[in-house]
N, C-alpha and C positions, 0 to 999 in steps of 0.2 A: 671590324666584322662586316662581311658582306655575304648575302645569300640569295638564291633564286630557287623556286620550287614550281614544278608543273606536274599536273596529274591528268590522266585521261583513261578512257576505257576503249578497247578495240574488239571488233568482231572481224575475224578473218575467215572468209568462206571461199576456199578454192573451188574452181569449177570441175576439177577432176573428181569423179565419184569415189575414188579410193584415197583421196588426200584427207589428212586430218584437218580439223578446224581448230581455231583458237578463240577463246573468249577470256579476256582478262585485262588487268590494269596495266597501264604504261605510266611511268613516272620518271622524273629527273629532279635530283636535289644537288645543288652546288653550294658549297660553303667555303669562303675564303677567310682565313684568320691571319691577322698581322699584329701580334702582341707588342712588337717593338720594331724599330727600324732595321734590325738584323734578321729577323725570322719571319717567313711567310709560309703558310701551309694551306693547301687546297684539298678539299674532300669532295668526292663525287660518288653518287649512287644513282643508278639508272636502270630502267627496264624498258625495252621496246620490242615491238614486232615489226619485221621488215621483210621485203621480198628477198628471196634467196638466190644466190648464184650457183648453188649446188644443183647438179643435174636432176637428182631425184627428190629434191625438197622444194616445196612451193613457198615456204616462208621460214624464218627463224625467229625465235624469241631469245633476246640477248639481255643478260644482266651484267652490269659492270660496277665494280666498287674499286675506288682508288684513293690514294693519299700521295700527294706530291708536295715537296717543300724545298725551300732555299734558305740557307743560313750564311750571312755575310760575316766572316771573321773580322774583316776590316775593309777599307776602301778598295784593296787590290785583290783579295782572295774570297771567293764565294764557293760554297758547297751545295750541290743539288742531290736530292734523294727522293726515292718514291717506291711505291709498290702498288700492284693492281691485280685484280682477279676478274676474269671475264668468263661467263658460262653461257653456252649456246645450246638450245634445243631446236632441232630441225623438224618442221612439219612435213613429214614424208608422204609421198604418194607415187603412183605410177608403177611401182615395182612390187612383185609378190615376195621375192626373196631379198630381204634387206641386210643379209649377213655381211656383205662386202662394203656397206655404206655406213656413214656416220649418222647416229640419231642424236648424239650430244657430245660436247667436248668442253674442256676447261683450259684456259690459259692463265698461268700465274707468272708475273713478272716483278722483278726487283732490280733497282739500279742505284748507283751512287757515282758522283762525279765531282769535279772541281774546275773552276775557272779562275785563272790568274791573269790580271791585267799588268803587263810589263810596263806599259806607258799608255798614253791617250789613244794610240793607234794600234798597238800590238797586244794580242791576247793569246794565251795558251789555255787549252782545255783538255780534259781527260774524262773518260766515262767507262764504267764497268757495268754490264747488264747481264742478267740471266733470265731466260724465259723457259717455261716448261709447259708442255701440252699433254693433257691426259684426255683420252676419249674412250668411248665404249668399244672401239675397234683398235686393238693394240698396234696395228701397222701404222697408225697415224700419230702415235706418241713420239715425243722427242724432247731433248733438252738442248738449249742453245745458249752459249756464253759468248758475249761480245766484249772486246776491249778496244777502245779507240782513243786516239790522241790527235789533236789538231792545233793549228795556228791560224789566227784571224788577223787580217790587216785591214784597218779602216782607211779608205781613200777619201780625200777631201779634207775639209776643215775639222 
């Protein structure tokens, strides 16, 4: 068992008179659990306020919650799995009519995959992932499914 915790408080005061302000806590909690040699699980919970790259937002408040894990069936075959949710609230300013812009969104992702070691140098891998975005403006909503496969070759000793 391993963990790390941090906590803080932020004051965000944009210079634009029409921009919203933010007063609130920031935190990060990371927990890694390894009950045996086969299974490892990582948990994350965080909240942060950051500068925004959105044209009409001065900052974002982002919350992330995730669970990721690995299960080794044997020396050659390992399974990876996980899920996460990310919520963002945008501190908007500069525009009077915000109907065409985002004020918040949410990403939900889940994945599963496998890694198979053929030998010391050659590895096969596969991953299936799905991500969904929901926002207060429906034109930004989407669902994305990705399926990938790969081969790795280790050069050297």
